[in-house]
Backbone bond lengths (Angstrom), bond angles and torsions (degrees), N, CA, C in turn:
res aa  C-N    CA-C-N  psi(-1)  N-CA   C-N-CA  omega(-1)  CA-C   N-CA-C  phi
1 M - - - 1.483 - - 1.557 112.30 -
2 T 1.306 123.17 135.72 1.422 123.09 -176.46 1.453 112.02 -78.97
3 S 1.371 117.15 160.84 1.455 120.87 174.03 1.444 112.90 -56.61
4 R 1.354 117.06 -33.97 1.558 116.77 -179.65 1.486 109.75 -67.77
5 S 1.332 120.51 -39.14 1.427 124.27 176.64 1.458 112.42 -58.76
6 L 1.356 116.78 -50.34 1.490 121.22 179.88 1.558 112.40 -61.65
7 L 1.330 117.21 -30.13 1.378 117.09 178.40 1.528 110.24 -77.50
8 S 1.345 121.70 -24.11 1.350 122.48 -176.00 1.508 112.70 -80.64
9 I 1.319 117.37 -21.83 1.430 124.33 -177.93 1.566 111.89 -64.20
10 P 1.389 121.20 -56.97 1.393 121.67 178.28 1.513 107.99 -57.77
11 L 1.342 122.88 -41.66 1.495 131.32 -175.49 1.600 103.87 -54.20
12 A 1.370 111.17 -52.29 1.435 114.19 -174.75 1.529 115.67 -67.86
13 L 1.427 109.38 -32.13 1.488 108.18 178.37 1.558 112.26 -72.60
14 A 1.348 113.38 -35.64 1.470 119.30 171.67 1.605 113.34 -53.87
15 L 1.325 113.41 -40.30 1.360 116.99 177.79 1.517 113.45 -70.84
16 A 1.348 117.28 -32.91 1.516 118.06 178.60 1.453 106.20 -72.49
17 G 1.234 127.15 -26.13 1.442 124.70 -175.09 1.580 113.51 -96.54
18 C 1.370 111.66 1.37 1.532 116.61 177.69 1.430 107.59 -85.64
19 V 1.345 121.47 98.26 1.451 125.29 -172.14 1.506 103.55 -117.20
20 I 1.397 119.67 131.46 1.422 125.37 -176.04 1.408 109.32 -118.94
21 E 1.316 120.14 128.64 1.403 127.14 173.48 1.503 109.23 -67.06
22 T 1.350 116.28 118.24 1.614 117.47 -170.24 1.418 107.57 -124.63
23 R 1.393 114.84 141.04 1.375 121.79 179.09 1.550 108.35 -101.52
24 T 1.315 118.35 118.87 1.424 117.93 -176.51 1.557 111.37 -100.24
25 G 1.357 113.40 164.87 1.523 116.78 -172.69 1.599 104.84 -140.21
26 A 1.324 112.31 -156.58 1.393 114.40 -177.07 1.633 113.10 -65.50
27 L 1.382 116.56 147.17 1.446 117.30 -179.93 1.547 108.58 -71.17
28 Q 1.319 111.50 132.28 1.492 122.00 177.83 1.523 111.69 -109.80
29 H 1.385 112.67 136.79 1.500 116.66 173.67 1.435 105.03 -126.22
30 D 1.379 116.16 121.75 1.492 121.60 178.83 1.450 109.61 -127.46
31 S 1.368 113.20 150.39 1.493 118.23 175.79 1.618 104.08 -99.39
32 V 1.301 113.81 152.24 1.450 124.96 174.02 1.407 112.88 -132.34
33 S 1.490 114.31 136.61 1.430 112.01 -177.64 1.587 105.44 -153.27
34 V 1.159 121.77 148.90 1.392 131.59 172.69 1.505 118.34 -129.06
35 A 1.277 120.44 111.35 1.451 121.41 -166.72 1.453 112.64 -71.31
36 R 1.332 115.41 152.67 1.528 114.85 175.92 1.509 118.46 -70.24
37 D 1.241 125.29 151.92 1.400 130.22 177.42 1.576 106.90 -136.82
38 A 1.236 119.36 -170.77 1.404 124.29 -174.60 1.556 118.25 -76.26
39 S 1.289 111.48 2.56 1.581 118.51 179.74 1.441 108.21 -58.04
40 E 1.401 112.22 140.70 1.577 122.79 179.11 1.434 112.21 -100.57
41 F 1.384 118.26 -15.08 1.494 124.97 171.27 1.517 110.41 -133.81
42 L 1.298 113.14 156.54 1.411 119.20 -179.32 1.571 109.90 -132.08
43 R 1.331 120.07 129.78 1.474 120.53 169.42 1.436 108.16 -110.88
44 V 1.304 123.48 122.02 1.540 128.06 174.27 1.404 110.91 -108.14
45 N 1.399 116.67 131.42 1.468 124.67 -174.98 1.533 101.86 -126.80
46 L 1.336 114.41 117.49 1.510 119.99 -179.09 1.621 108.49 -118.43
47 T 1.331 114.38 122.88 1.451 119.95 -179.19 1.565 108.28 -122.00
48 M 1.283 121.48 115.53 1.346 129.89 179.13 1.469 110.67 -127.97
49 G 1.361 121.39 124.22 1.450 125.77 -179.19 1.525 110.38 -74.60
50 A 1.272 118.14 -48.31 1.488 124.51 178.23 1.430 117.15 -162.79
51 G 1.324 120.00 132.73 1.518 122.06 -174.34 1.543 111.07 159.34
52 N 1.254 114.18 -151.65 1.426 123.70 173.34 1.500 113.08 -125.45
53 L 1.288 112.02 126.32 1.575 119.86 -175.98 1.568 109.99 -112.83
54 R 1.214 116.35 128.20 1.446 121.18 168.71 1.620 113.41 -128.47
55 V 1.351 113.61 125.68 1.408 115.78 -179.69 1.507 107.35 -129.41
56 S 1.373 118.91 136.49 1.398 125.17 -177.34 1.539 110.00 -153.08
57 P 1.343 118.35 169.66 1.392 122.14 -176.77 1.446 110.48 -88.04
58 G 1.409 118.80 179.53 1.453 118.97 169.49 1.475 113.77 112.99
59 A 1.407 117.96 2.09 1.440 119.33 179.80 1.529 115.13 -65.32
60 A 1.257 120.23 135.64 1.402 120.23 166.80 1.525 118.84 -74.00
61 H 1.332 113.22 -19.37 1.412 122.37 176.59 1.609 105.17 -113.84
62 F 1.378 116.25 -175.41 1.420 117.17 170.75 1.503 111.98 -52.52
63 L 1.303 111.75 -43.26 1.533 121.14 -176.36 1.620 106.71 -142.47
64 D 1.273 110.86 131.99 1.416 120.93 161.11 1.550 110.75 -132.11
65 G 1.301 120.18 143.77 1.336 117.28 -178.57 1.619 111.20 -174.88
66 D 1.356 108.27 177.17 1.509 115.43 175.79 1.484 111.52 -139.39
67 V 1.315 117.25 138.53 1.463 124.32 -171.22 1.631 105.84 -124.91
68 T 1.266 117.24 137.92 1.429 125.63 -177.13 1.491 109.62 -128.73
69 Y 1.306 119.78 125.21 1.460 125.23 -178.11 1.497 112.72 -152.63
70 N 1.335 118.99 156.23 1.520 119.81 175.12 1.532 107.69 -133.73
71 V 1.388 118.79 26.11 1.457 126.90 163.95 1.321 106.46 -116.96
72 E 1.412 121.57 108.11 1.557 121.72 -170.31 1.466 115.64 -58.04
73 S 1.374 113.85 -34.32 1.463 124.02 -174.41 1.670 112.19 -70.28
74 W 1.362 106.53 -12.59 1.499 112.84 -172.75 1.507 111.35 -98.52
75 K 1.358 118.29 11.02 1.477 123.54 173.20 1.580 107.53 -48.43
76 P 1.392 113.28 123.04 1.576 112.23 -176.27 1.545 107.28 -61.51
77 V 1.308 112.65 151.31 1.448 124.00 171.33 1.501 110.02 -99.30
78 V 1.342 117.46 119.72 1.469 123.65 175.98 1.448 112.31 -109.19
79 K 1.327 117.77 120.56 1.455 125.94 175.14 1.406 114.34 -125.51
80 Y 1.295 116.64 138.68 1.455 124.60 -179.32 1.505 112.54 -137.41
81 T 1.393 113.48 126.38 1.459 112.63 173.89 1.590 106.12 -131.68
82 S 1.347 120.09 166.24 1.406 124.09 171.98 1.521 113.47 -148.43
83 A 1.386 114.59 139.50 1.533 121.08 -178.23 1.420 104.45 -152.67
84 A 1.300 117.86 135.31 1.425 126.33 172.12 1.408 113.87 54.27
85 G 1.332 116.39 42.46 1.513 115.84 179.51 1.386 119.35 84.08
86 H 1.338 119.22 -6.09 1.410 128.45 -178.97 1.434 115.51 -107.35
87 G 1.284 122.78 124.60 1.508 126.96 178.12 1.423 108.88 -105.23
88 N 1.342 115.09 134.52 1.485 123.73 174.10 1.478 113.29 -119.50
89 L 1.332 114.25 120.10 1.459 120.33 178.96 1.477 111.30 -116.31
90 D 1.323 114.31 128.42 1.487 123.78 177.11 1.410 114.57 -122.70
91 I 1.353 119.47 128.33 1.560 126.50 178.07 1.555 104.13 -126.60
92 S 1.288 111.82 120.81 1.502 112.67 -178.52 1.497 106.95 -136.34
93 Q 1.334 115.64 160.58 1.356 128.78 168.63 1.505 112.80 -90.52
94 P 1.321 122.36 122.46 1.405 120.65 -177.41 1.463 113.74 -61.41
95 G 1.344 119.13 148.50 1.389 119.59 179.50 1.489 111.54 76.32
96 L 1.322 115.12 -169.86 1.464 120.14 -174.55 1.554 110.05 -134.92
97 H 1.305 115.12 78.89 1.465 124.72 -169.86 1.555 113.12 -110.82
98 R 1.357 116.94 107.39 1.428 120.41 -177.23 1.502 112.24 -114.55
99 G 1.349 115.50 10.50 1.452 116.84 -176.84 1.519 107.52 176.93
100 Q 1.372 114.79 145.01 1.459 115.15 -173.85 1.505 106.86 -161.25
101 T 1.338 116.98 157.78 1.459 120.31 174.16 1.524 107.33 -114.10
102 G 1.274 111.90 166.72 1.580 117.44 -177.18 1.564 106.58 100.07
103 N 1.341 112.78 178.16 1.454 121.16 179.81 1.545 109.66 -84.69
104 V 1.264 114.17 69.98 1.508 118.68 179.73 1.586 108.28 -88.32
105 K 1.360 110.90 136.76 1.475 119.55 174.86 1.586 107.00 -127.65
106 Y 1.375 111.16 124.74 1.475 116.57 -177.89 1.477 108.02 -148.85
107 E 1.382 114.23 109.10 1.559 119.43 -175.30 1.531 110.24 -140.28
108 W 1.337 111.86 133.96 1.334 121.30 170.66 1.528 113.16 -111.66
109 D 1.238 120.75 127.97 1.595 127.44 176.16 1.477 107.63 -118.65
110 L 1.260 120.21 92.45 1.391 124.80 -168.63 1.605 111.56 -110.55
111 R 1.384 118.63 136.30 1.425 119.57 179.54 1.566 102.24 -125.65
112 L 1.428 111.97 137.32 1.424 119.10 -174.76 1.583 104.82 -114.78
113 A 1.246 112.61 164.29 1.455 120.84 176.23 1.553 107.71 -77.29
114 D 1.418 112.67 136.61 1.397 114.61 -169.04 1.529 110.74 -106.47
115 N 1.406 117.45 14.38 1.449 118.39 -176.92 1.604 111.70 -129.48
116 I 1.368 112.52 30.16 1.481 117.42 172.58 1.527 105.55 -134.55
117 P 1.302 115.05 136.04 1.589 119.02 178.20 1.499 107.84 -56.29
118 L 1.313 114.27 134.92 1.433 123.07 -162.92 1.588 113.89 -136.79
119 D 1.316 117.68 129.26 1.412 121.15 174.22 1.711 105.11 -111.31
120 L 1.216 114.25 124.07 1.448 119.33 -174.08 1.569 113.66 -118.89
121 A 1.446 113.04 123.50 1.467 110.91 -179.88 1.565 101.87 -127.84
122 V 1.321 113.78 135.90 1.406 120.54 -178.91 1.544 113.84 -126.16
123 H 1.240 120.68 125.82 1.480 123.03 -178.13 1.567 103.98 -124.91
124 F 1.422 108.73 114.77 1.515 115.98 -164.20 1.569 102.47 -133.38
125 G 1.336 112.21 121.41 1.493 119.27 -178.87 1.435 114.96 -70.33
126 A 1.474 113.13 -61.07 1.428 118.21 -174.39 1.468 108.37 -156.35
127 G 1.359 119.55 150.48 1.466 120.01 -176.68 1.561 109.57 126.36
128 D 1.323 108.78 -157.88 1.511 116.30 -176.78 1.539 108.90 -121.65
129 A 1.338 118.89 132.27 1.435 126.97 176.14 1.438 110.47 -117.95
130 H 1.379 115.21 130.47 1.505 117.91 173.60 1.513 99.18 -123.58
131 L 1.284 116.61 121.60 1.490 128.58 -177.89 1.516 112.78 -116.11
132 D 1.278 121.91 96.15 1.509 123.79 -176.38 1.456 103.09 -97.68
133 L 1.374 114.96 95.40 1.558 118.42 -167.91 1.518 109.66 -116.86
134 G 1.341 124.94 -2.12 1.342 120.94 -168.84 1.546 115.90 -66.58
135 N 1.234 115.51 -22.00 1.536 117.74 -178.36 1.499 111.68 -108.15
136 L 1.244 119.38 18.17 1.465 126.53 166.66 1.466 107.72 -88.05
137 S 1.365 119.60 155.48 1.456 125.86 177.33 1.450 109.14 -85.43
138 L 1.234 120.90 71.95 1.486 124.72 -168.40 1.580 111.66 -77.97
139 R 1.385 116.36 142.99 1.427 124.27 166.69 1.461 106.77 -107.79
140 S 1.295 120.81 -36.38 1.450 124.94 -179.21 1.501 114.07 -162.62
141 V 1.347 119.34 150.74 1.400 121.35 175.05 1.560 104.79 -132.96
142 D 1.446 113.54 137.76 1.511 115.64 179.32 1.501 101.48 -139.02
143 V 1.409 112.91 123.00 1.494 119.79 -175.60 1.551 102.71 -123.48
144 E 1.365 114.26 127.75 1.536 120.70 163.07 1.541 107.26 -118.20
145 M 1.279 113.64 130.51 1.437 119.35 -175.48 1.564 109.70 -139.29
146 G 1.314 114.45 134.24 1.496 121.08 178.36 1.469 118.61 -80.51
147 V 1.419 109.30 -73.33 1.513 114.32 -176.24 1.528 103.85 -134.63
148 G 1.460 116.97 131.88 1.396 117.74 177.04 1.521 114.46 146.39
149 R 1.340 110.90 -152.12 1.469 116.93 -176.35 1.449 107.03 -129.64
150 L 1.400 120.27 132.58 1.466 124.63 167.55 1.473 114.81 -116.89
151 D 1.294 114.77 134.61 1.538 121.02 -175.95 1.587 100.15 -128.63
152 M 1.337 115.05 102.79 1.519 119.63 -178.50 1.526 108.53 -111.15
153 D 1.244 119.92 119.67 1.524 126.91 172.97 1.504 112.60 -100.77
154 L 1.320 112.06 111.80 1.510 117.30 176.90 1.497 112.58 -105.94
155 R 1.252 117.87 12.75 1.500 120.93 -176.71 1.497 107.01 -68.57
156 G 1.360 113.00 127.99 1.449 120.19 -178.18 1.559 109.38 170.12
157 S 1.298 113.61 -162.29 1.597 116.54 -174.95 1.613 104.12 -136.92
158 P 1.384 111.73 77.00 1.505 116.12 177.31 1.539 115.97 -57.83
159 R 1.181 113.57 149.57 1.605 114.27 178.62 1.541 108.15 -99.32
160 R 1.258 117.89 -6.59 1.532 120.73 -177.31 1.500 107.20 -142.30
161 D 1.351 113.83 163.83 1.527 116.84 174.78 1.575 105.02 -79.01
162 Y 1.353 110.01 153.36 1.469 115.08 179.00 1.570 107.34 -151.48
163 E 1.222 116.95 164.34 1.425 121.93 -171.24 1.562 107.31 -122.54
164 V 1.269 116.04 141.61 1.473 124.89 175.66 1.470 108.21 -123.22
165 R 1.445 114.08 129.11 1.486 117.80 176.12 1.587 104.34 -124.63
166 I 1.279 115.19 131.50 1.533 121.74 179.80 1.500 109.35 -129.30
167 R 1.294 113.32 123.81 1.610 110.61 170.14 1.539 102.40 -122.64
168 G 1.285 113.94 131.69 1.482 123.45 178.51 1.435 113.20 -116.37
169 G 1.301 114.90 161.83 1.588 118.79 175.84 1.511 106.81 -112.90
170 I 1.215 119.41 -87.63 1.442 124.52 178.83 1.567 113.16 -114.89
171 G 1.244 114.75 129.72 1.493 115.94 178.54 1.472 113.31 135.27
172 E 1.374 120.09 -163.58 1.445 124.60 -176.96 1.579 105.82 -117.54
173 A 1.343 110.70 147.56 1.455 121.69 169.18 1.412 112.39 -130.48
174 T 1.382 119.22 121.59 1.404 123.93 177.24 1.533 105.96 -117.22
175 I 1.306 107.96 131.42 1.652 115.94 -175.47 1.586 98.12 -123.45
176 R 1.331 112.69 121.54 1.378 123.99 169.68 1.504 115.97 -94.76
177 L 1.351 121.75 121.49 1.385 127.54 -162.64 1.552 112.42 -112.78
178 P 1.304 120.00 152.66 1.444 117.97 176.81 1.556 109.13 -79.52
179 R 1.355 115.64 161.93 1.445 118.23 174.88 1.549 118.40 -98.73
180 E 1.360 107.79 -23.22 1.611 118.20 -178.15 1.325 108.47 -92.54
181 T 1.377 126.03 -11.60 1.523 126.26 179.54 1.481 110.62 -110.15
182 G 1.372 116.28 133.32 1.475 118.22 -177.36 1.408 115.43 -55.87
183 V 1.325 122.07 138.71 1.435 125.66 175.21 1.535 110.96 -125.81
184 Y 1.227 115.57 136.49 1.547 124.65 175.63 1.540 105.22 -127.63
185 A 1.361 120.32 124.03 1.415 119.18 -174.09 1.437 108.00 -140.08
186 K 1.393 112.26 137.68 1.528 120.54 169.57 1.551 104.95 -121.11
187 A 1.214 111.67 121.86 1.600 117.45 -176.65 1.479 109.91 -134.53
188 E 1.279 114.50 135.29 1.512 124.51 176.64 1.501 107.69 -132.28
189 G 1.366 114.43 126.84 1.433 120.21 -177.52 1.458 118.60 -95.62
190 G 1.268 121.01 5.15 1.454 121.69 -178.62 1.504 110.17 63.74
191 I 1.366 115.76 -124.82 1.533 125.44 173.23 1.465 109.99 -70.52
192 G 1.467 117.04 -28.42 1.415 117.16 -172.54 1.597 112.85 -82.75
193 S 1.300 115.50 -150.63 1.489 119.36 -179.43 1.474 109.51 -128.98
194 V 1.396 113.83 162.35 1.411 120.67 177.67 1.662 105.81 -119.25
195 H 1.336 117.27 123.15 1.467 115.87 179.92 1.638 102.70 -126.10
196 S 1.311 108.48 140.32 1.442 117.95 179.36 1.443 111.27 -134.66
197 T 1.382 115.07 149.49 1.482 123.30 168.76 1.564 112.38 -133.24
198 G 1.352 120.80 135.93 1.442 116.13 177.78 1.380 108.90 86.99
199 L 1.483 123.98 8.42 1.473 125.45 -179.82 1.492 108.25 -130.43
200 R 1.298 117.38 153.19 1.427 115.51 -177.40 1.700 106.12 -126.07
201 Q 1.229 113.18 149.08 1.536 120.55 179.60 1.526 106.35 -72.24
202 E 1.364 113.05 136.92 1.439 121.46 166.14 1.668 105.45 -146.55
203 G 1.303 108.19 102.63 1.525 116.82 -176.24 1.472 109.69 62.28
204 D 1.290 114.61 -117.43 1.598 119.84 -172.94 1.604 112.12 -103.42
205 H 1.407 109.65 18.89 1.480 113.55 -175.62 1.449 107.59 -144.09
206 L 1.409 116.22 178.41 1.409 125.40 179.16 1.485 110.44 -128.58
207 V 1.337 116.54 147.54 1.400 122.19 179.47 1.537 110.77 -134.64
208 N 1.268 120.92 159.57 1.478 120.29 166.50 1.560 111.37 -103.59
209 D 1.284 118.90 173.22 1.397 122.99 -175.77 1.556 115.85 -61.38
210 A 1.358 113.37 -26.34 1.483 119.48 -176.75 1.629 111.65 -87.20
211 Y 1.322 117.07 -4.18 1.384 115.26 -177.50 1.454 119.16 -65.21
212 D 1.406 117.17 -26.58 1.481 122.05 -177.98 1.571 112.20 -73.55
213 H 1.376 115.33 -29.43 1.331 118.83 -172.66 1.536 121.57 -120.93
214 S 1.307 113.46 -4.52 1.432 125.37 -170.33 1.676 103.06 -72.77
215 K 1.372 116.48 138.20 1.378 123.96 171.43 1.465 115.05 -66.30
216 A 1.281 120.14 -28.49 1.496 125.17 174.51 1.433 111.51 -130.61
217 S 1.278 113.93 151.28 1.508 111.71 -173.04 1.751 104.99 -141.05
218 I 1.190 116.80 157.10 1.368 126.36 173.72 1.483 112.79 -111.57
219 H 1.336 117.91 122.62 1.363 122.68 175.72 1.505 112.91 -104.57
220 L 1.274 117.51 128.79 1.567 124.19 -176.21 1.528 112.52 -113.64
221 D 1.295 116.69 131.33 1.386 119.36 174.56 1.624 105.57 -123.86
222 I 1.257 117.52 109.07 1.558 116.98 -167.76 1.530 107.54 -126.94
223 Q 1.320 121.23 129.25 1.445 127.71 167.63 1.518 113.85 -131.68
224 G 1.363 113.92 128.42 1.410 119.15 179.84 1.541 106.87 -118.39
225 G 1.314 113.57 153.16 1.439 118.42 -179.09 1.570 114.12 -89.25
226 I 1.309 110.52 -69.90 1.618 117.35 175.19 1.571 107.90 -132.55
227 G 1.283 113.42 113.03 1.418 120.80 -176.35 1.596 108.45 151.75
228 S 1.429 111.17 -157.48 1.474 115.36 178.89 1.455 111.12 -132.35
229 I 1.298 111.37 159.00 1.536 125.71 -178.57 1.537 103.39 -125.19
230 N 1.409 110.34 123.06 1.487 119.80 175.28 1.436 107.66 -114.30
231 L 1.456 120.02 120.43 1.417 119.44 172.61 1.607 104.13 -109.83
232 L 1.305 115.31 121.42 1.429 121.33 -173.97 1.520 112.39 -117.10
233 A 1.194 115.82 110.24 1.568 120.37 -179.77 1.554 109.25 -127.11
234 D 1.403 113.42 54.89 1.450 117.16 -167.39 1.550 99.79 -125.20
């Protein structure tokens, strides 16, 4: 286990034990949207303390989505700026909440434009994250998760190489991979395990059959603390 993995374990345990007494209110349903502009690249940064996160393609704008919450002060903050052809979109949960008691409901269902080059960063404290990313025009993906479950779907036909970096604390990460696009993966499970299908071991990494001849490839760097990593290319 690397020193980075060892450091992530006490941090994840601390997050798991950070429980906040939370007063809930009426259930709120809001729509969020960011209009397109002349930006040629888009960087999206998502920061959620605790809840359920879903990201998928298909937005008519840079961003379309729906958020649901019953703690009024947790209404997501959406900020967008653009300079020199680069758009920067930040969505964050106010405060720093990684655990709570009570009947708390907190969900983001976000859709992103699938025809603009995109860098995606996700910082997720606790809960479930479902990231359907294979049909986005990805340049990079960076996920940091404390406690919970990650389901990432990268199945698609990318036009360019891109890198995926995942750092997890306690929980399970399942990554669904394409068969016709080259895949190169380095995965370390810490105390947990690494399970793969449709990939073969080559030295300290895994590749699929398409890696040697694919025009584009996906490079994955995955480290988990306590839990399991599933790489599915079948």
